[in-house]
Each structure stands twice: as structure tokens, then as C-alpha cells.
N, C-alpha and C positions, 0 to 999 in steps of 0.2 A: 708255305712255299719256301724253297731255298733262297738264301740271300743273294745268290748269283743266278742270273737268268740266262739260259742258253738261247741264242738267236743267230740267224744267219746274216752276214753282212749283205745289205741290199746290193743287188747287181752281181753277186758272186754266189757260188755254191758253198762257200766256206762257213763252217760253224765256228763261232767264237763265243767267249764268255764275257758277259757284261757285268762288271763288278758293281756292287751297290755304291752309290755316290757317297763321298765323305759328308758327314753331317755339317749343317750350317754352323758357323761360329755363333756362340751364344749372343753376341752383340748384334748379329744380323738377323736373328730369328724374330719373326712376327708372332704376337700372341695368336693362339688358334681361334681367331675371331672371324676370319673370312668365311662367309657362308655361301651356300649354293642353292639355287632354285632353278627349275627347268620347266619350260613350257613345251609340250609336244602336241603336234597337230596330226590328226588321223583322218583317213577317208573311210566312207561307208559304201560297200558294194553289195549287190544282190548275190546270194550264195549260189545261185544257179546260172544266171546269165553273166555274172562278173561285171555288170555295168554299174556305174555310179548310181546311187539312189539318194534323192533329196530328203533324207530321213533324219536330219540332225535334230529337229524339234522334238520328234517323238522319242528318240533315244535319250535326249536330255531330260525329257519328262519322266522317263522310266527310271533314270538314275538319280533323280533329284534328292532323294533321301539317303544317298550313299555316304555322305560325309566328305566326298572329294570335291575339289573345285573344278567343275566341268563348265565349259562355255561353248557357244557357237563360234564359228570362224567366218572367213570371207564369203564362203558359199554354203549352201544348205546340204552339201555332200560331206561336210567336214565338222568334226568336233575337236575340242582342245581340252587338255588338262594342264593345270598349273600346280606344281608341287608346293607343299609348305617349305619354309626355310630349313635347310639342313647344314650340318657341319661335317658329316661323314658320308662317304660313298655308300656305305651299308644302308644308312637311313634313306638316302636318295633312291637306291635300288628298290627298297621296300615300297616307297611311295609310288614310283613309276610302275612297278610290277602290279601293285594292287589296283591302280587306276586302269591299267590295260585290261586286267581280268574283269573288272566291273563292266567296262564298256564292251568288251568282247562277248561277255555273257548276255548283255542286253541286246547286242546286235544279233547274236545267234537266235535268241528267243523270237525275233521277228523275221527270221529267214535271211539275215544279212551277215556279212563278215566285216570285222574291223581290220583296216590295213594301216600299219605304221610304215608309210613310204612317202618319198618325196614327189612321186609322179603318179598320176592316175593310170598310167600305162596305156589304156585304151583312149580313143578319142572321146573327150567329154561331150555331153549333150550341148546343143546350141539352140537358143542362147543359154548361158549358165544361169542356174538358180542362185542369184546372189542373196546373201543373208543381210539384207538392208531394207529399211523402210522405203516407200515409194519415192519420196523426195530425194533421199540420199542416193538411191539407185539412179535416178534421173541425172543428178549432178555428176556422179561418177561416169555414167555413160557418155554424157556430153563432153566431159573434160578428157577422158582417157580412152574411150572407145574400146577397141579390141585388146588393149593392155589388160583389161579386167579379166580376160581369159586366163592370165597367168596366176590368178588368185587360187586356182585349184591345186597348185603345187604346195607341198607341205614342208615346213622347216622345223628345226629344233632350236629354241632360244635358251641360252645358258645365261643366268644372272649370277654375278659374283658381287658380294657385298660384305659388309655395309661400307660403302665409300661415298664421300661427298662428291659434288659435281666437279670441283677442281681436280680431285684425284682421279675421277673417272675420265676426264678429258686428257689428263697427263698419261694415264694408262693406255688410252686409245691411241695416242700418238706413237707410243713405243711398241704397241702390239700390231699396228697396221701391217708391217712387213710379213707377219705370220698368217694373215688371213688366207692367202692361197693354200697354205699347208692345211689349215682347218678344212677348207673345201675339199682338198684331195683326200683327207682322212675320212670324210663323211660321204664322198661321192656315191650317190645311189639313185640316180634318175636317168639311166641311159635310154630307156624306152619311153617314148611320149607319142601320143596320137597314133599308137599302133605300130611304130617303126623304131628301129635303132637310130638315134639321132647322130651317132658318131661322137658323142660327148658322154663322159662318165657322169657328169652332173648337168643335165640340160636345165634343171630348175635354176641353177646359178646363172646360166646364160639368159634364160627367159626373164628371170627376176631383175637382172641388171638393165632391162629395157625401161624400167620405171625411172623417171627423171630424178627421183629422190633416193635411188638405191645405189648399190655398189660400194666400193672402198671409200671410207670417209676421207675428207681432206685432212691434212696436218693442221692443227689449230694452234696458233700462237698463244692463245689464252682462252679462258672460259667465255670471255666476252666475244671473242672471235667465233667460237662455236655458236653462241646464241645468235650472232649476226647471220651466220650461215643458215641456221634454222629459219630465221625470219625471212631470209631471201627465198627459201623454198615455199614458205607459206604465202608471201606477198606475190610471188610469180604464178601461183596456182599449181605448182609442181606437187604440192602436198596440201591436203585440205585441213589437216591438223597435225599435231606432233606425233600422233600414232602412225601417220603415214610417212614419217621420216624413216625410210627403209634401209639406211646404211647398214653394212655388214657388222658394224660395231658402233655402239652409241651409249651414252649415259641414258638410263631408262627414264622415260617421261613420267613414270608413276612411282618408282621405287628408288631407294638410295643404292643403286647397283650399276655396274657396267654390264651391258647386255651384248653378248655375241649372237648375232643373227645369221651368220653365214652358213652354218652346217645344214646339209640335207637331213631330212628325217630318215631314220633307219629302223629296221624291224628288230634288230637285236639289241637287248638292253646293255650288254657289255660295251657296245660301241657308243651308246649314249653316255655311259659313265666315263669312258675314255675322254670324250669331248669335254665333259664337265671338269674332270680332274686336271686336264692340261690347261684349260681356261683359268681355273683358280690358281694354279701354280704360276702361270705367266703374270697374272695380276699381282700375286704376292711378290714375285721377283721385281716388278716395276715399282711397287709401293715401298719396297725395302731400300730403293735407291734414294740418294739425297735429292730432294726436290729442287735444290739450288744448283745441282750439277749441270754442266753443259749438256744439252740434248744429244742423244745419239744421232747417227746419220739419218737424215730425213730422206726417205725414199720417195721419189716423185710419184704422183698419181698415175702418170703414163706408164712407168715401169710396173707399178702394182696392177694396173688394168691388164697388162700383158701377162703377168704372172698369174693373175686370177683366172684369165681365160684359159691359159695352159693347164692350170689345175683342174678346171671344169672339164676340159677336153680329155685329158690323160688320166685323171684320177690318181689312185695310189699305185697303179701298175705301170704307169708310163713315166715320162720325164717331166721335170718342172724347171722353172727358172729361179735361180737363186736371186732374190730381190736385191741383195747387197752387191753382188758382183755381175749379175746378168748372165752367169754361166748356166749351161744346160746341166742339170743334176737329176739323177733319179728321184722321183717323188718320195720313194721310201727312205732314201738317204736324208732328204730334207726333214722328213718326219722324225727320224732317229736323232738328227741334230737338235731338233727342238726338245725332244724328250731328254736327251743328254744334258742340254743346257739347263733344264729345269729339274734335273735329278735331285738335288738337295731339297728343293721345295716340295717335290712329290714325295720324297721319303719322309720329310718332316710331317706331312699331312697323313701319312699312312697309305698313300695311293700308288707308290712306285711299282709294287709288284703287279697290281691290276693293270696299270698302264702298259708296262713292258710286255706282260703276257698277252694282252689284247692286241697290241700292235704287232707282235710276232704272229699271232693267229691271223690277223688281217693280211699281212704280207704273204704268208705261206698258204693260207686257206682261201684267200680271195676277198676282196672288198665287196660291199653290197652290189656295186655296179657290175663287177665281174661275175658274181653269183647269178644275178638276174640275166646277164647276157648268156651265160652257159645254159640256163633253162630255156630262154627264148629261142636260141639257135637250134634246139633239138627239133622243134616242130613249128617254129615261128608263131607260137601261140601266146597271145596276151593273157588268156585265162590261166595258162600254166604258171606264168610269172606271178600273177595276182594270187593264185592259190599258194605258191611258195611263200610269198610275203605275208599272207594271212596266217599260215602255219607258224612262221617265225615270230610274228607278232604275239601269238597266243602262247608261245613257249617261253613264258616269262616267270 
């Protein structure tokens, strides 16, 4: 691809040239050690009725010898894949694509379809088939009641490593203001319970109803982070560290920083965009002097507003600049983030993919926009699910 990417300025019809960013000074470059891993959650639906099917156990049994890391998820309608550790987007693409093909083939063999989507689109069965033993299911029902219905939404979790906990907490603090932009970039759950919710990412809205979810606080230290987690556990807001559902957190199991905000999306290029930008942002933060004064601390209230706006408007609408509070096109905020991280993206070899995919999203439509276009033709949930299944398999 050419070193210069053609794109349109968001909010205008003007075509401009985006020059490749200047390389990082040698003294500021990080060794190419930041790794990527991705967890993707998928839904299983019947290929004729397009209803959710509680078939996770049988699909997982069918693919047990495939060599991929497949797991169950919160409900029996969902399966999850976790990639190996990668240092390149090409390797990550190969892993995700292969995992999707294995699961899709297994689903089709049983008369089902695999859906890489954040929303079940149709109204899920009630009660949900939770993927829990009887005692755990009882505890969750007693504590959280109908909040458990939100488990059927699917996300993509991006792990960037290897970073120790202190570095992960520091990176989380500096990355918090960009969480709404990641939500806008991935927004892909406009239709839920059979109707347009008026939000590009209803999953983000539904998920934020958990008491342990949403934008993480700003932590003065790792000890402050640990204290906040203990408060969630002691209060019953989370049963264990796996239920700390913040949009961004040090992983409870791996030496990584985990971005949990993005919606699941059917197109692989969009998954790679999220992964590349996440890694570049962590690289930018870790390259800073840890003893420097912290950047502006954006309040939780401001970020909650910006997060909701991103969930409502998606990439096609307007967002809130978390630093100024100004109304700004969401696409402009996305380009600002990419331009900020240009040197890091270029150093990792990811710049061309990111700018090309973002241009395609802005001009071709986000996942939310594509789903709405299909839904509004006949108000058919089956049509939306069929499109999502076809996009999932086109990997």
C-alpha cells in the first residue's frame, strides 16, 4: 500500500492526504516486545429459525481436538476463543480466522450458524441457560437477578503485554479518556430484543448496569487499585476478580492490560483495528517517564457522559471530547487518536491497516450502521442475523 493514505476529513466531503507519521526517535522506541492476545465471544443460532440455541457444550466437544483454545462463556448459547500470544497483526489475523472457521464448520454441521456479534438481536429465551453449576447459578440469581440477562451480549477483549501490574495501572489511568472512542469504533449492537434500541452499542449500555462495570476509576497507585477491587468483592458487587468488569483493567490471570470495552464485531479487519490501536496506546504510555507529572485526570462523571454518548451515537454521530467537553464528530475523535499514535502504529507495522480500516468504517459504515440498514428494509431480525453470520464466515 502507498505510504500516503487517502481519506476524507470527518464531517466534510473533502478528500485529503494523510502523510505517514515521522518515525519515533531512536531513544523513544520501545523494543518490539509488546504482545497481543484477543478473546472473542460468539453466539450460536439455529440456521432455520435464527433463534439462539443452547449448544455450546456439543460444539465445544466437536472441536476439542482442533488445537485452538475454545471455552464456554456466561450462557450456553455462547462459545469463546482465546488466541495465542502474537507480536504481529498478521499472526493475530491467522489465529482469529482459523478459530472462526473451525467453529463455523462445527456449527454448520449441526444445523447452526456462528455469529460474531455483540447482540443476540432477537429476544433471548427466558430464563437464560446460564453456563454455571447449580450453586453458582443460585448465588448469581439471588444477588443479581435480571442483570444476568445481559450476559448474552458478546465482547472482544484485547490483551496487551507483557506488563507488570504497576505499569498496567499507570497505563489504565492514561488510557481512560479514550475508552469512549474505542466504544464508538466498535459499536455493533443497535438491535436488541427485536427492536432498534436507539443506541449504536446497546451492549455497552446494558453492561454498564453491572455494579462492577463501566469506566475504571483513576488510581493513585497499585495499592489503590487493589483496595478498589477488594471493595467490589467485600460489597458483593463482584463474586471474584473475574467479575471485575471495568472497561479497562490489569488482567487477573495474565501480565497484560485488558481492554474490555469493545463490542464484538463480525469483520476481522475491525478486530485487528482495535488490537493495533490498543497496543499503540499502551506503547505510548509506557514510553513516558513514570516519574513525570500525570496528565489531566478526567473525572468519572465526564467519562460516563462521553461513554454513553459513544454508545448512543457510535462512529456516525457526535461524541464528547473528554478533555474539553466539546461536541465533536466521533469520526474526528477516532482520527485524533490514530494521528496521536501514528509513530507507534508505524513502528509496529500497523499504520496502513489501521488507517485503511478506519477509512472504510467511516465511508462504508460501522457494524451498527450496516445492521440498521439491513433491519430497516423489512424489520427482520433474521435478515440481520443472516448478514452477521455471513460476515463472520468471510474470514
